[in-house]
N, C-alpha and C positions, 0 to 999 in steps of 0.2 A: 336062893338068889337074895341078897341085900338089896331092897329097892328104898329110894328115898322118894317122897311125893312133893313136887314142885307145882304151885300154880301160880297163874297171874305173872308169868315171866313178859316181862317188856311190853305189856299189854298187847301180846299177839295172839288172838283167839280164832278159833273157827266154830263153826255152830255143832259139828260132830265130834270138836274134841277139846277140852279146855283143862286137861290135867296131863300132866307130863312126869314121866317115871325115867330115872336114870341109875345106872350101876356106878358107885362110888371108884371101884376099881378100873371099869372101863373108861371112866370119865378121865383118870389120869394117863389112858393109855391111848388117847385120842378119839376113839371112835367107837358109837354105839348106835346100831341100827336097831330099831325098835318097830314092831309092826301090829297094828292094831285095825284089823279089817281093811279100811279105807285110808289109814295114815301111817306115814313112815316118819320117823324122827333120826335125824344125823345130828350127832351132838360132837362140838369141838371145843374141849377143855372149858367146862363149867367155870366162869360165867361169860364169857368172852364171845365166842361165835356158835349160834345156833342155826342150823340152816333146816327148814322145813319144807316138807312136800304134801301138798293136799292132791291127792288124787282123784278125789271125786269132782274137784273143779278144774284138774288139768293146770293148776296154778303152782308155780314155784316160787317161794320167797324167803328172803334174808332178813333179819333183824336190820335197822336202818343203819346206814354207816355212820362211824365215829371213826375220829382219830385215835391212833394207838397212843397212850400215854407216855411221859418219860418216867425217869426214876428221880425220886426226889432225895438228893444226896444230902439234905440237912437232916435227914434221918439216920440217927446212927446205926441203926439195924439195915438199911439200905446200904449204907457205906461197908459194913463189914460183909454183906452179902456179896456186893461187886468185888471187895477185895479177894474172897474165896475164889470168884470166878476167874480174876486175873490171876490168881496162884494156879489153878488148873489150866488155865490155857498157857501159862508159862510152862510148866511141866511137861506140855505136849509139842513145844516148840523143836524146830530144826527136823519137820517131818517131810516125808517125802509126797510130793504132788503129781498124781497120775493124769494121763489125758484120760478122757471119757469119752469114747466112741461106741455107740449102739450098747450103753448100758456096762460096756464093760472097760475096767481100768486098764490101762497101758502104762508104763513105765519105761522110759527112754533112757539110753546112756548119755544122751546130749542134754544137759541140764543148766540151769541158771539159778542163782541165790536170790530169795526175797530177804531184805535186810529191815532191821529196826531201824529208822531214820533217828529216833533218839539215843541210840546206842547202836553204832554200826559193827561192833564187835559182835552183836547178836544176830544169829540166822534164824529167820523166822521159818523159812520152807526151802527145800530143794525141789525145784520144779521142773518137770519133764517138759520139754520142747517138742513140740509137733513140726513134723516135716510135710512139704507140699503132698507128700504121698498119704501121711495122715489126715491131711484136709481132704483130699479125695475119697477116703476112707467114710470121713464124716459126711459129706454130702452124700454119699451113697445110702448112709444109714438113714440121714434126715429125710431123703426123698421116699424111700421105703416106708419109713414111719409116716409120713405124711399121708399116704393113701389110706389109713386107719384112723389117723388122728383126725383128718378133717370130718370123718363121717362121725365122730360124736357129737354129739348135740352141743349147741351153745351152752345150754344150761348144765350139761355133765360138766364141760371144761371148767365151767363156772364155780360150780360145787367144788371141783378138784383145786382150785386156786384158794378157797376158802380154807380147805383142809390145809395146803401149805402154809398159809398165814397162821393158823393154830398152832403147828409145829414150830414157825420160826419164834412165834410168842412164847413158847415155852423156853427157847433156847436163845431170847435176847441178850441175857446177860454175857452168854458167852459169846456170841457174835460180836456185841460192843466190845468185850475184852481183847478179842482178835484185834479189830481196829486201833485200840489203843496201841498195840504193840507193832501192827504192821503198817500203819498210817499215821501213827502219831497222834492220833485224836485225843483231844480231852475226854473226859468222862460224858461230860453231858453232850456233847458233839457226837461221840460213838454211839451213845444211845438215843440220839435223836436220829441219827443215821440208820440203825436198825429198826426203829420206830417207824420211820418214813417208808421204809422198805415194806413193812406190813401193810401200811396205809396203800400204797401204790396198789398192791396186790389184792386188798379188798376193794379197793375202789374200781380198778378193773374188772374184778369178778362181777359186779353189780352193773358195769357198764355194757357188759358184755350180754348179761340178762335183758338189759333193756332193748338191745340190738337184735336179740335173738328171733323176733317174729319180723324184722324189717319194718318197713313204713307203710301206712295205708296209700293207696293209689285207687284211681278212679275205676269202676267197672261199668259196662255198658251192656245193652238188652242183648243176653246170648253172649257174653263177653265176660270172662272173671281175669283178672290181673292181678299180678303179686310182684313186689317190690322187696328184694331182700339182698343180705349180706353174705358174702363166701371168702374163705380165706384164699390167698395167694400164691403158696408156697414156701419154699425154704429159704432163709434169710441169715444174715450175719449181724450179731450185736457186738458192739466195739464199746466198751463203758468205760469210764474214767476212774482215776485212783483216788480223786478226792472225795467222791461220795460212793465208796467201793461197795457198798452193799445196796442201798437205798437205788441209786440210779442204775446199778447193775441189775439187780432185781427187776426192775420196773420196766427197764428196755427189754428185757429177756423174756417175761412173762406176759407181757402186754400183746405181742404178736402171737404166743403160744395160745393164749386164752381167746384169740381169733381164730385158731384152729392151724395156725402156720407150725412148722419147725424151724430149728435155731442153731447154728455153729455158734457158740460163746466163746470170743476170745477175750480173756480178761484183762483187765490192765497188768503191764509187767509188775509195776511196784506193790500189787495189793491181789495177788493171785489165791493166797489162803483164805482171804474173805470171799471171794468169789467161789472156791470150792466148796464153802459151807452151804451154799445154795443148793450146790449138787449133791450134798449130803442129804440134805432136806427133801430134795425132788426124789431122791431113791426112795427115803423114808415114806413119803406120802404116796409112792407107786407109780409114778409118771413111767409111762410107757417107754421100752427103749428106743434110743433114737431121735426122740420128739425133742430133746436138747445136750447136744455134743460140746464137750468141754476141749478147747484146742489153745491151750497157752503156747505161745511162742515169741521169737524174735519178728519183729514187725516187719524186717527189710527181708525175711527168709517167707513169712505167710501173708504179710499184711494186704500188699497188693494182690498175691494170689486169691485171698478170699474175695476181695471186692470185683476182682475180674472174672471171676468164675462163672460160667453159664449156666450154672445152676443157681445162682445169686439173684433171690426176687426181690430183696429189699435189703439195705445196710442201716442199720440204727446207729449214730455215733454221736460221743460226746467227749470233747477233747479240744485241742488246740485249732486255732483258724486254720493253720497250714496245711495239717493233717486232713482237716474237714474239705477244703476246698479241692484238696487232692482226690480224696474220696469222690467228691461231688462230680470232677472232671472224668476220673476213670470211671466211675458208673455209668456216665453217659453214653459211652461206647457200646455199641451193641457188637457181640462177639458172634463167632461163627455157630450157627444152630441156636442162636436165642431169638425166642419168639414172643418176647415181652420187651417192655422198657423197664428198667430198676428204679426203685424209689429210694431216696436219699432222706432219712429223717436226722437231720443234724442239728447239735448244739454246740457252738463255736466260742464261746466266752463273751466277755465284756469289758466295758472300761467304764463302770457305774460311777454314777455321781449323786451325791446328797447337794441339791440346791437349798441354800439358806437364805430367806427374805429379812427384811428387816422386820422390826417390831415383834420379835418372836420370843419364845422362852429359850434363852440361850443354853441353859443346862440341857433340855430337851434336844436342842441340836450337836452340841457337842457328846453327849453320851449316844446317840444315833451313829454319829460318824464313828466313834471309836468301836462301838460293838460291830458295825459294820465291817469296817476296815480290818480288825484284828481277831475277829473270831476264826478259829481254824487257822491261825498266822496268815489271813488274807486268802487263802489257797480256794477260793469260792468265786465262781465265774460271775456272780451276784456281788461280790464284795465290793464296799468302797473304796476306789482309789482316788476319787477326785471329790475334794469338797469346795464347792461354787459357792461363796459367801458374800451376801450385800456387804459393801465399804461400811456403812453405819455399824454393823455388829462384827466384823471380821475380826478384828483384834480380840475383843472379848471371847467370842465363840473358839479360835485359835488357842488363848490362853487357858480356857479351860479344858480343851480336848488334850493338850500337853499335859496338864495336871492328872486328867484321868489316866493316860497311857503309862504314866510314871508309877502308878499302883497296878499295873497288870504285872502278873507273874509269870516267868518264861522258864521251862525246862523239861524234863523226862514226864511225859501225861502218865506214866504209871504213878506219879504222886499226884495225880489231879491238880496240875497248873493251869491257869487260864489259856495259855499259850504253849505251842510245844515246837518242835522242830518243823522244818519244810520237807519236801519228800525225799529229796535224792541230791547228790552231788552237783548234777547238771542244773537243776532248780535253784540250788545254793548260789552257785557260780554266777548264774543269770541275774539272781534279783540283787547280789552283791553288787556287781556292775550297775545296775538300774540306779542304786543308792549312790555310787560314786557319781554317775551322770547328774542325777538329781541335785546332789550339793553343789554341782557346778552352776545349774541352772536355776536355782534357788537357795533358800537358806535350811539347813539341817537344823530343826528345831529341838528335836526328840530323837533318841535310838540312833539307828545306824551301825551299832555294832554287829559283828559276825563271829562266829565260831563254829570250827568244823572238825575240832580236836577229836570228840565223843559222838558226835552227832551233829545234825545240820541246823544250828539255831542261828535267828537273824532277829535282832531286837525289833520291837515295833517301833516304825519309823514314820516322822512326820516332817514334812518338807515344805516350806512356805514360801512367798513371793513369785510364785509361778505364774507364766503364760500359756493360755489354753495350746499355744503352738510347740511348747516346750515337748520333749521327746516323752518324758516321764508322763504327760499327761495325754498322750497319745497312744501309747503302746501297752498291751495288757501285761502286767507285772506279776501278774499270780503269786503275791506274797505280802508281808505285813508293812506295806508302804503307802502312805496316803499323801497326795499334794492338795496344797491350799491355794485357790486363786481367788481374786477378788473381782467383784462386779459392780457397777455402779447404780444399777437399775435391774428390776426384775427381767425385763426384755433382755438386756444384756446377758443375766444369769441363764436363760433359757438358751440363749445363742451358745454359750459356751460348752451348757450340758450338750445341745445336739453334735457340737464341734469335734465329732469322733467317728471312726468307720463302725463302731459297735452300736448296739439298741436294746441291751438285755434287760437291765433294771435300773430304776432311779427313785429318788425320793424327793419330796419337796417339803419343807419346814416352813410353812407360813400362815398365818391367821388372815391372811386377804383372802376372801372368797372368788372375788374376780381373777387375782394371780392364780388360785388354784384350778380354776375353769380353764385358764389359758394355756397352765401346763398339761391339764386332760387333753387339750385338743393339739398341743404343739410340741409336747416334750416328746420326742420320737424313740419311745422302749416300750417293750413288750409287757412289763410288769411296772406300773406307777404307783407309789405309795405315798400318802400324806401323813406328815407329822409323826413319821417312824422311819426306822432304818431300812436300807433296799436290800437286806437280806432275809431269810427265814420265809420262804413261801411255803406255805402249807396244802398239801394235798386235799383236793375237793373245795378249798376256798381261793386258791389262787393259782390258777393252771399256769405252769411256768414254760415260757419260751420266749425269744426275742428277735427284733427285726434287723435289718441291714445286715453287717458280717457277724451277727450274733448266732444266726442260723435259720432254719427253715421256718421257724414259729410254730414248729409242730407241738402244741404245749402239752407237757407231760401232766397228768393228774387232771385232763380236762374231759369233758363229755364227749369231745370229738376224736381224742386220741386214738382209739382203736381203730378209726376209718382209715387211718395210715395203712394198715395191714389187711384191710379188705376189699374186695370186689363189689360193685353193684351188679345184680342180675334181675332182669325182668321176665318173668313167664306170663304168657299170655295165651288163655284157653278160650276156645270157641266150643259153644254147646249147640 
């Protein structure tokens, strides 16, 4: 067998063993198990993820967490490679997507179509619809799988997620290409979505390892006490369409690595992207029934999933209306229910960038434009309000309009900066908000709409607004930003807080005293200084908000897995 010798990898050393061997062919096939008396090496696609086990010391370690890189599209080789991925994915479109229950695929006669929002004549997939009976079968499978899955050690489940991340890493271009077609994502946004999915998985794997042994508590003479965590049961994951891989993968696999089982109801607009995760989980060897895939009509199965006596938790990302409905329904104790359901909800935002006087107006304008129009404003963290000091208002507005004029809009297959909005319903909703805003203020830029071939809306800037105006209060979820003027920093913060939401915000200021005041008084879950209000990074910016933005169960945080665990104490007398 061909063996290559590698030493001094990432400065990970044990006294017993400081040389690592691996097989080239096995490396490309994901896994190599290599035993040398006291050591075992599991390798996941060199050089990315290595998982080492030191059986002598009883310790399990992974390399330090690092964020998955994007793809540099200034390199022509990367461009050509991604074009090949797009071509491959396009050749596989209009495929049939089944339910997956207890590891078995099920195709149903009742289906719906996933459509390319940039080209509505192009069918992405024909999707089987789950019935309430299918949901019951999925709960049965999940409950049965839970009996054995919960008995896997924390570390074994974490190692499994490392394996999943390695497979996704190898398929990153493919998964990103799917999102270009199914969600209308620009290339960079699609790759970032896939990379963030890897980040969530890798981060939660390490989080679980840290929680594996519980936390120390005190002992007394003749008494030993132990405080540890245990999974809570079967739950439901309802992810959004705007981050169809990252949020979907993170909210599905966080409870799974904690020892729970899941029914995954994918977003209606992006089921193929979610199905890619199911393919990966099967390839990685996830036991049957741990994750069950139940796409379907929310009217048919949405409430049914939440109401079920088997649902221990619901993790949801989406609209305020749906989130509050879930919260309300989950609070009701069903006949036979012996626990209180947990709801982990992220429900959107009305995010603002506050611009102080005496600042770099180029930075302010760029931050507003980037945060407002990235992925066509279809981010819960998108900047939809620019709250600008009167002294720099005109200059910032002028520069923002100029930058916006240079943005490209079109089918993201061609790597445009902006693509379509997701569907006809959103298109109509955003178009209506533009009409309202044009009456409430002045249309400075954009406002054009076209749904003849896809759901395209120009990046739109509306000035001269008041905080009380409708488009300054309601979440638009599209490429529309409103400008409002404030006389001093105190008023700027008052306007920023004048909303039901509290997800993200940014402050552009050179006044440290004002920044300190914003840290104290700006009521958002994620606050940024001298940058935009989007692009939270796993491990650096745990993400989640206050008020009607959700339960502030911050994804990518050291505490996130606690949402899916119960604490138990065992006290032993000698």
